[in-house]
VEXDREN-2710 file (C-alpha; in Angstrom, 1 decimal):
% VEXDREN-2710
k/r/px/py/pz
1/MET/0.0/0.2/0.2
2/LYS/2.8/2.7/0.7
3/LYS/4.2/2.0/-2.7
4/SER/0.6/2.9/-4.0
5/SER/0.6/5.9/-2.1
6/LYS/3.5/7.1/-3.3
7/TYR/2.7/6.3/-7.2
8/VAL/-0.7/8.3/-6.7
9/LEU/1.0/11.0/-5.1
10/PHE/3.9/11.5/-7.7
11/GLY/1.1/11.7/-10.2
12/ALA/-0.9/13.6/-8.6
13/LEU/2.2/15.9/-8.7
14/ALA/2.6/15.4/-12.2
15/LEU/-0.8/16.5/-13.5
16/LEU/-0.7/19.8/-10.9
17/ALA/2.5/20.7/-12.4
18/GLY/1.4/20.2/-16.2
19/PHE/-1.8/22.3/-15.6
20/VAL/0.4/25.2/-14.2
21/ALA/3.1/25.0/-17.5
22/TYR/-0.1/25.1/-19.6
23/ARG/-1.6/28.0/-17.9
24/PHE/1.6/29.8/-18.2
25/PHE/2.4/29.4/-21.8
26/ALA/-1.2/29.6/-22.7
27/GLN/-1.4/33.1/-21.1
28/ARG/2.1/34.4/-22.5
29/PRO/1.1/35.4/-25.8
30/ALA/-1.8/37.2/-24.8
31/ALA/0.7/39.0/-22.1
32/GLN/3.1/39.7/-25.2
33/ALA/0.5/41.5/-27.2
34/ALA/-0.4/43.7/-24.4
35/ARG/2.5/45.1/-23.7
36/PRO/3.3/48.1/-26.2
37/GLN/6.1/47.8/-28.8
38/ASN/9.0/50.5/-29.3
39/ALA/8.9/51.6/-32.9
40/PRO/12.4/51.4/-34.6
41/LEU/14.1/54.6/-34.2
42/VAL/15.0/55.7/-38.3
43/ARG/16.7/58.8/-40.1
44/ILE/15.2/60.2/-42.8
45/GLU/16.5/62.2/-45.8
46/LYS/15.1/63.7/-49.0
47/PRO/16.7/62.6/-52.3
48/VAL/19.0/65.1/-53.8
49/ARG/19.5/66.4/-57.3
50/GLU/23.1/66.5/-58.7
51/THR/25.0/65.9/-61.8
52/VAL/25.8/61.6/-61.9
53/VAL/28.8/60.9/-64.0
54/HIS/28.7/57.3/-65.3
55/LYS/32.3/56.0/-65.7
56/LEU/34.3/52.6/-65.7
57/GLN/37.0/52.8/-63.4
58/LEU/40.1/50.3/-64.7
59/SER/43.8/49.9/-64.3
60/GLY/47.0/49.3/-66.5
61/ASP/50.8/49.7/-67.4
62/VAL/52.1/52.4/-68.7
63/ALA/54.1/51.5/-72.3
64/ALA/55.8/53.3/-74.9
65/ILE/53.6/54.1/-77.8
66/GLN/56.1/52.5/-80.1
67/GLN/59.4/50.0/-79.5
68/ALA/61.3/47.7/-81.1
69/ALA/64.2/45.2/-80.1
70/ILE/67.1/46.0/-82.4
71/PHE/69.0/42.9/-83.3
72/SER/71.8/42.3/-86.1
73/ARG/70.8/40.4/-89.2
74/VAL/74.1/39.9/-89.7
75/SER/76.9/37.4/-87.4
76/GLY/79.9/38.9/-86.4
77/ASN/82.2/40.5/-83.9
78/LEU/80.8/43.6/-82.4
79/GLU/83.2/46.0/-83.2
80/ARG/81.7/49.7/-82.0
81/VAL/79.0/50.5/-80.0
82/LEU/78.2/54.2/-80.5
83/VAL/75.0/54.6/-78.0
84/ASP/74.0/53.6/-74.6
85/ILE/71.2/53.8/-72.2
86/GLY/69.2/56.8/-72.1
87/ASP/70.7/58.2/-75.2
88/ARG/68.3/60.1/-77.6
89/VAL/68.5/58.8/-81.2
90/ARG/67.6/60.1/-84.3
91/ARG/65.8/58.2/-87.2
92/ASN/68.6/56.1/-89.1
93/GLN/71.3/57.1/-86.5
94/LEU/74.3/54.6/-86.5
95/LEU/73.8/52.7/-83.1
96/ALA/76.6/50.0/-83.6
97/VAL/78.6/48.5/-86.1
98/ILE/79.4/44.8/-86.7
99/ASP/83.0/43.3/-87.9
100/SER/82.3/43.5/-91.9
101/THR/85.8/42.1/-93.1
102/GLU/84.3/38.8/-94.2
103/LEU/81.3/40.5/-95.8
104/ARG/82.8/43.3/-97.5
105/GLN/85.2/40.1/-99.5
106/GLN/81.7/38.6/-100.2
107/ALA/80.8/41.8/-101.5
108/GLN/83.7/42.3/-103.9
109/GLN/83.6/38.4/-104.9
110/ALA/79.8/39.0/-106.0
111/GLU/80.8/42.2/-107.6
112/ALA/83.8/40.8/-109.6
113/MET/81.3/37.6/-110.5
114/PHE/78.7/40.3/-112.1
115/PHE/81.1/42.0/-113.8
116/ASN/82.7/39.0/-115.8
117/THR/79.3/37.7/-116.4
118/GLN/77.9/41.1/-117.6
119/VAL/81.0/41.3/-120.2
120/LYS/80.4/37.9/-121.1
121/HIS/76.8/39.0/-122.2
122/GLN/77.7/41.8/-124.2
123/ARG/80.3/39.5/-125.9
124/MET/77.7/36.7/-126.7
125/LYS/75.1/40.1/-128.1
126/LYS/77.6/41.1/-130.3
127/LEU/78.7/37.6/-131.7
128/GLN/74.9/37.0/-132.3
129/GLU/74.7/40.0/-134.5
130/GLN/77.4/38.3/-136.5
131/ASP/75.5/35.2/-136.4
132/LEU/78.1/33.4/-135.1
133/VAL/75.9/32.0/-131.9
134/SER/72.7/31.1/-131.4
135/LYS/69.8/33.5/-129.6
136/GLU/69.9/30.4/-127.0
137/ASP/73.4/31.3/-126.1
138/VAL/72.8/34.7/-125.7
139/ASP/69.6/33.9/-123.1
140/ASP/72.3/31.8/-121.4
141/ALA/74.8/34.5/-120.8
142/GLU/71.9/37.1/-119.8
143/ALA/70.4/34.6/-117.5
144/SER/73.5/34.1/-115.4
145/MET/74.4/37.8/-115.8
146/LYS/71.2/38.5/-113.5
147/VAL/72.2/35.7/-111.2
148/ALA/75.3/37.4/-110.6
149/SER/73.6/40.7/-110.3
150/ALA/71.1/39.7/-107.7
151/SER/74.2/37.8/-105.8
152/TYR/75.9/41.0/-105.9
153/GLU/73.0/42.9/-104.8
154/ALA/72.5/40.6/-101.8
155/ALA/76.1/40.8/-100.6
156/ARG/75.8/44.5/-100.9
157/THR/72.7/44.7/-98.3
158/ARG/74.3/42.3/-95.8
159/LEU/77.2/44.5/-96.0
160/ASN/75.0/47.2/-94.7
161/TYR/73.4/44.9/-92.5
162/ALA/77.0/45.3/-90.5
163/ARG/76.0/48.9/-89.4
164/ILE/72.7/48.9/-87.0
165/THR/70.6/52.0/-87.3
166/ALA/67.6/53.3/-85.5
167/PRO/64.2/52.6/-87.0
168/PHE/62.8/55.6/-85.7
169/ALA/63.4/58.4/-83.2
170/GLY/63.2/57.4/-79.5
171/TYR/65.5/56.7/-76.1
172/ILE/67.5/53.5/-75.6
173/THR/66.2/51.9/-73.0
174/LYS/68.4/48.6/-72.9
175/ARG/71.8/48.1/-74.3
176/MET/72.4/44.3/-73.9
177/LEU/76.2/43.6/-75.3
178/ASP/79.3/45.3/-75.1
179/PRO/81.8/45.6/-78.2
180/GLY/84.1/42.3/-79.1
181/ALA/80.7/40.1/-78.0
182/MET/80.0/37.5/-80.6
183/VAL/76.7/38.4/-82.6
184/THR/74.6/35.6/-83.9
185/THR/71.7/36.5/-86.4
186/GLY/68.5/36.9/-85.3
187/ASN/68.7/35.9/-81.8
188/ALA/70.7/38.4/-80.2
189/THR/69.0/41.3/-78.8
190/LEU/71.5/44.7/-78.9
191/PHE/69.2/47.4/-78.1
192/MET/65.6/48.5/-76.5
193/LEU/64.5/51.5/-78.6
194/MET/61.4/53.3/-77.1
195/ASP/59.5/56.1/-78.3
196/LEU/58.0/58.2/-75.3
197/ASP/56.5/61.2/-77.3
198/SER/53.3/59.4/-76.6
199/VAL/52.8/56.6/-74.3
200/LYS/49.4/54.0/-74.0
201/ILE/47.7/52.0/-71.3
202/VAL/46.4/48.8/-72.1
203/VAL/43.3/48.2/-70.0
204/ASN/41.2/44.8/-69.6
205/VAL/37.1/45.8/-70.1
206/LEU/35.0/43.5/-68.8
207/GLU/32.3/41.4/-71.3
208/LYS/29.8/43.5/-69.8
209/ASP/31.2/46.9/-70.0
210/THR/32.0/46.3/-74.1
211/PRO/28.9/48.1/-75.4
212/ARG/30.0/50.8/-73.3
213/LEU/32.9/51.7/-75.4
214/ALA/31.4/53.1/-77.9
215/LYS/29.9/56.0/-75.6
216/VAL/33.2/57.1/-74.1
217/LYS/33.5/60.8/-74.3
218/GLN/36.7/61.2/-71.9
219/ALA/39.7/59.3/-70.8
220/TRP/41.6/60.4/-67.8
221/VAL/44.8/58.7/-66.3
222/THR/46.5/59.1/-63.2
223/VAL/50.0/57.4/-62.0
224/ASP/51.1/56.7/-58.5
225/ALA/54.5/58.9/-59.3
226/TYR/52.2/62.3/-59.7
227/PRO/49.0/61.7/-57.7
228/GLU/47.9/65.1/-58.0
229/LYS/48.0/65.6/-61.9
230/GLN/45.8/64.2/-64.5
231/TYR/46.6/63.2/-68.1
232/GLU/44.1/63.5/-70.6
233/GLY/43.9/60.1/-72.7
234/ARG/42.3/59.0/-75.9
235/VAL/40.4/55.5/-76.5
236/THR/42.1/54.5/-79.8
237/ARG/41.8/51.0/-80.7
238/ASN/41.1/47.5/-79.1
239/SER/41.8/43.9/-79.7
240/GLU/38.5/43.4/-81.1
241/ALA/38.2/40.0/-79.3
242/LEU/37.9/38.6/-75.8
243/ASP/40.3/36.7/-73.9
244/LEU/38.7/33.6/-73.5
245/ALA/40.9/32.9/-70.1
246/THR/39.4/36.2/-68.2
247/ARG/36.5/37.3/-70.6
248/THR/37.9/40.9/-70.8
249/LEU/38.7/43.0/-74.2
250/ALA/42.1/44.9/-74.5
251/VAL/41.6/48.7/-74.8
252/GLU/44.3/50.7/-75.4
253/VAL/44.5/54.4/-74.3
254/ASP/47.0/57.1/-75.8
255/VAL/48.3/60.0/-73.6
256/PRO/50.4/62.7/-74.7
257/ASN/53.8/62.6/-73.2
258/LYS/56.0/65.4/-74.6
259/ASP/57.5/66.0/-71.2
260/HIS/58.5/62.4/-70.9
261/ALA/57.0/62.2/-67.4
262/LEU/55.1/59.1/-67.5
263/LYS/57.5/56.3/-68.0
264/PRO/57.0/52.9/-69.7
265/GLY/56.3/50.2/-66.4
266/MET/54.3/52.9/-64.4
267/PHE/51.3/51.9/-62.8
268/ALA/48.5/53.4/-64.3
269/LYS/44.8/54.2/-63.2
270/VAL/42.6/54.9/-66.2
271/THR/38.5/56.7/-65.7
272/LEU/36.7/56.3/-68.7
273/ILE/33.7/59.0/-68.8
274/ILE/30.6/57.5/-70.6
275/ASP/28.1/60.0/-69.6
276/GLU/27.2/62.7/-67.5
277/ARG/23.8/63.4/-66.0
278/ALA/22.7/66.8/-64.7
279/GLU/19.5/66.9/-61.9
280/ALA/19.8/63.2/-61.1
281/LEU/18.4/61.6/-57.9
282/THR/20.5/60.5/-55.5
283/LEU/20.3/58.8/-51.8
284/PRO/22.9/57.4/-49.8
285/THR/24.3/54.2/-50.8
286/GLN/23.6/52.6/-47.2
287/ALA/19.8/53.3/-47.9
288/ILE/19.4/51.1/-50.8
289/LEU/18.3/47.7/-49.7
290/LYS/17.8/44.5/-52.3
291/ASP/16.4/41.3/-52.2
292/ASP/15.0/38.4/-54.9
293/ARG/12.7/41.3/-56.1
294/GLY/15.0/44.0/-57.0
295/SER/16.3/47.0/-55.5
296/TYR/14.1/49.0/-52.9
297/VAL/13.9/51.6/-50.3
298/PHE/11.7/52.6/-47.4
299/SER/9.7/56.2/-47.3
300/VAL/8.1/57.0/-44.6
301/GLU/4.4/58.5/-44.9
302/ASN/2.5/59.2/-41.5
303/ASN/5.1/57.6/-39.3
304/ALA/4.4/54.5/-40.9
305/ALA/7.2/52.7/-43.2
306/LYS/6.3/52.1/-46.6
307/ARG/8.4/50.1/-49.2
308/VAL/9.3/51.7/-52.4
309/PRO/10.7/49.5/-55.5
310/ILE/13.2/51.6/-57.2
311/SER/15.9/51.0/-60.4
312/ILE/19.3/52.2/-59.5
313/GLY/22.4/53.8/-61.5
314/ALA/26.0/54.7/-61.2
315/GLU/27.3/54.9/-57.8
316/GLN/29.8/58.2/-56.9
317/ASN/31.0/59.1/-53.5
318/ALA/28.9/56.9/-51.6
319/ARG/25.8/58.1/-53.2
320/THR/23.9/55.9/-56.0
321/GLU/21.7/57.3/-58.9
322/ILE/17.9/56.7/-58.7
323/THR/16.6/56.1/-62.2
324/SER/13.1/55.4/-61.5
325/GLY/10.8/54.6/-58.6
326/LEU/11.2/58.3/-56.5
327/ALA/9.7/61.6/-57.4
328/GLY/12.4/63.5/-55.5
329/SER/9.8/64.9/-52.8
330/GLU/9.8/61.7/-50.6
331/GLU/11.2/61.1/-47.2
332/ILE/13.4/58.0/-47.4
333/ILE/14.9/56.0/-44.4
334/THR/18.6/56.0/-44.5
335/THR/19.6/55.1/-41.5
336/GLY/17.4/51.8/-39.5
337/GLN/16.2/50.8/-42.4
338/GLN/16.7/47.2/-42.0
339/PHE/14.5/47.5/-38.4
340/VAL/11.3/48.0/-40.3
341/LYS/8.6/46.6/-42.2
342/ASP/6.4/47.4/-44.9
343/GLY/3.6/49.6/-43.2
344/GLY/5.0/49.1/-39.7
345/GLN/5.3/52.4/-37.5
346/VAL/8.8/54.2/-37.0
347/SER/10.0/56.9/-34.7
348/ILE/11.6/59.4/-37.0
349/GLN/15.0/60.9/-35.0
350/ALA/15.0/64.4/-34.9
351/GLN/17.7/66.6/-36.5
352/ALA/20.3/68.4/-35.0
353/PRO/20.6/72.3/-35.5
354/GLY/21.5/73.1/-39.0
355/GLY/20.0/70.0/-40.4
356/SER/22.7/67.5/-40.2
357/ASN/21.7/64.3/-38.5
END
């Protein structure tokens, strides 16, 4: 009987605990509903009309508008080097000389062969006039003369190649070899020549931005060496094909460089001005929210938040252009909008004297 009494007592206590818990949780929502909820504190601001600049911000490296690796087209010892790095050279100026002793001998031999075949051809023509040789013999002599003439011209050309000249005016930016070095045809670069009167910056434009290139109005270039200075450039050409690895288009921006301040190899920042819109509506970028339905803001009407779908444009100076959805007279929540709900009450924070929040 004692065990039965214990079981009965424990059962009664369990029923009592269950009843108390049921009454507590059943009355809790009603109590919460009766408790007043504080409206979220927000700041508001009207859209501002200002000029918005649509632009592309890119980066690239400064390169010479024209550059060439100068090498020898004949083999031999480097006899003389007439320029050094940093030297300004004219077009066709002599830069270096290859030992031409053997080349000169070859040219003299080819000249002698040509003179000999020329004399034979003239002799054969006179004999033909006397009907002492056939026309075929004259034609053979003429052919031999032409072959010898071509060999002579080739030998003279190789002899001229021993004199290394500048193909265009510019600066010697590299000198690879010293006098006495053995130069092999085609694989030994002697100098690097660059024209610095103009430079170019190659930038890579994303695939989605390529249609905007046709609308570029201006290009501005800055470099870290002269942060206070802007250089005006011009979009001149592009590769017309995207790099498959990066899906970008290579675009060249030419910049005049008469003072030669811009040096090849400098890192450059390029701003392409696409468009300017005066009197555009803007809001602080932080005021704009996004979800799967698109961009939106909350306006305030009668101390209640209202969701307003919008379309956005360019962003500049932490403000974003509003292209549609707002008339300009709305009071938009710029701080605390993440805590409000569409149609919910809000508490507007008073502005400090002078209009600042």
